[in-house]
N, C-alpha and C positions, 0 to 999 in steps of 0.2 A: 352738205349745203349750209352756208352760213345762216345765222339767226338774225342778223342785222344787215342793213344795206351796205354794200361794198362798191366803191367806185373802181372799176376795172382800169387797167392801164390805157386801153384805147379810148376811154371816156375822160381821162384825167386832163385837167387844164391848170394853168397858173402854177402856184406853188406846189400843189400835189404832183403835177407832171414833172416839175424839176426834181422833186424828191424821188419819184419813181425812176426817172431817167438816170439819176445819180446812182441809185441802188443797182440798176441793171449794169451800168458801167463798172462799178466796183465789184459786184458779186456774180455777174454773169446772167442773172435773171431775177425776177421779182418773186419773193416768197409770199405765200398766202397769209402768213402771220403779220406781214407788213400791210398787205391790202386790207386786212380786217380793221386796221386803224385809219383807214382812208378818210373817215369823217372828221378826224383830228390830225391833219397832216404833220404838224410839228411834233406830235407824240411819236411819230415814226422816227424822226430825227433824234429825239431824246432817247428813244428805245435803242437805236443803233449805237448812240454814244455810250450808253450804259453797257450794252453787250460788248462793244469793243474794249472798254475799260476792264470789264470783269474777265473776259475770255482771252484777250490778246496782250494786255499790259504785262510789264515785267513782273515776275512772280517766282517764288521758290517752287510753285506748282507748275509742272509741265503742261503744255497744251493738251497732251494726251490725258493727263490726270484730270484736268478740268472737263474735258469732253466725257471721260468715264463717269464723273460725278453727274454730269448733265443727263447721261443715259440712265443711271441708277435712279435719279430723282424722277425722271419722266416715266420710267417703268413703274416706280412706286405709286405715281399718280395715275397710272394707266392712260397716259397721254401719248397715243400712238404717233401723232404728228411729230412731236419733239423727239420721241424715241427714234424714229426713222431718221430724221435730219441729223441728230447728233451721233447715232450709230455710224452713219455714213462719214461724218467728220472724224470720228474716232478711228475708223478703219483706214483713214489716210495715214495714221501713225502706226496702228497695229498691223495692218495688212493681213488680216486673218479673219475671214468670215465666220469660221466656226467659233473662234474665241468671242467674237461679238455676239453671236447667237447665244452662247452660254452665259455671257454677261447679262443679257436681257432676260434669261430664265432664272438663273441663280448664280450670282457672282462668286459664291463659294466653290462652284465647280470649275472656275477659271484658275489657271495657275498664276496667281497674283502674289506679290510680296506683301509683307506685313503692312507697309505704308499704304499700298493700294487697297488692301482689305479694310484698313482703318478708315480710309476716305470713303469707301463704299458704305460701310456701316454708318458713318457720320451722315452721309447723304440720305440714306434710308431713314435713319432715326429722326433727323431734323425734319424730314418730309412727313413721316407718318406719326411721329410721337414727339412733337416739339416741346411739350411740357416736361418730358423726361430729360431734357438737356439741362434741367436744373441740377441733375446729378453730375457732379464733377468728373465721374469716371469716363464719360464719353470724350471729353476734352483731354483728360489725362491719357487716354489711349492714343490720341493723336500726337501728344507730346512724346510718349514712349516710342512711337513710330518715327520720331525724329523731326516732327513738324514744329517750326517756330510759331510764336504768337502771330506774326505777320502771315504765315502760311495758313494758319487756322482761320484768321480773318478772311483771307482769300477764299478758302474752302466754304466758309459760311456765306460769302457773297455769291459764289457760284450756285450753291443750293438754293439760296433765297431767290436769286434771279430766275432760276428755272421753275420754282414753285409759282412765281408771279406769271411767267409766260404760260406754263401749263394750265393755269386757271383761266387765263384769257382765251386760250385755244379751246379748252373744253367748254367753257361757258358760252362762247360765241359760235361754236360749231365749225371751226377751221378744219378743212380737209387737206390731205396731202396733195401736192401738185400732181399733174398728169404724168410727169416723168418720174414720180416716186421720190422726189426730193433729191435727185442725184446731180443736177446740173449746176451746182454752185462752186464758186472758187473758194476753197478753204485755205 
């Protein structure tokens, strides 16, 4: 149950209704993470713009790598809502429930290549120990795994974005949708 007032889709009017309708048209349904921002409708638009830029724009990082980092970040923050949503999104690429389950428990148990392990370590460290990134070894590990500076920036944007969203979800009490977060167009 949310900790602040939320305007439901059936109650929305004006600009908020337009935003909700557009999200349903593009994504298949309305996410609770968007409804939690209903008191500031334009923040939903800006949120989606940022999400689309970070998760879908051209990058050396694959969509699967970005979703994998989203899951690791959300697991690190114990954000069940985002962990479920982005595990579902990642499974569109991996198509392996067992591998997803292992990723959520301990990514070292998943058969990942050096690049993927480096990205998972980066996501976990930036989330749990951001001050340790003053140590150049973490970025050097990404470079050794073949990531360019642009890819490292993209990885940092993914992890930073999910730390932002995880904190919003956790602070405001966003719960998973009735369908378990499965009805979205990825």
